[in-house]
C-alpha positions, 0 to 999 in steps of 0.5 A: 401059605409058606407057614402052612406048608412048612416051606417058610423054614427053607426059604430065605428070600421073598418077593412081592408082585407089589415090587414090579409094574405088572402083577400076576398073571404077568410074569414080572414078579417071577422074572424079577425074583430070578434076576435078584437071585442071579438065577435063570428063570428055568432054574427057579421053582415057584409054589403057587396057590392060585391060577393067575400065579401058576399062569405067571410062572408058566409065562416066566419059564419057571417051574411051578408047584401048584397047591391050590388055596381053593380046592375048587380051582384045582381043575383049572386048566392053568393048574393042569399045566403046573409041573407038580400039582397037589389038587387037594391043597395044603392038606395034601402037600408035603415038603418031602414030596415036593423035594422028591419031585424037585431033586429026582 
């Protein structure tokens, strides 16, 4: 997803749910990422492509940009709670739009 959206050029740190005890929709991976970065969860932003990840972001208190991998999931209520939603997925996503929202 990162390469498809162009975000791979901007991100230097990656964390996996395999590095924590509980996977998504538990918030563990996002809480651990914030801890490793030395940033409070509220100071983080997650780019998520699936409802369990968006749910985990919300539970962690992390802002969420939702870019559904499967367009049919865009109407999932969990994505509706995302801070920014690109309902048509990667085809609609742009780094510029995400940054405009993030830095507004």
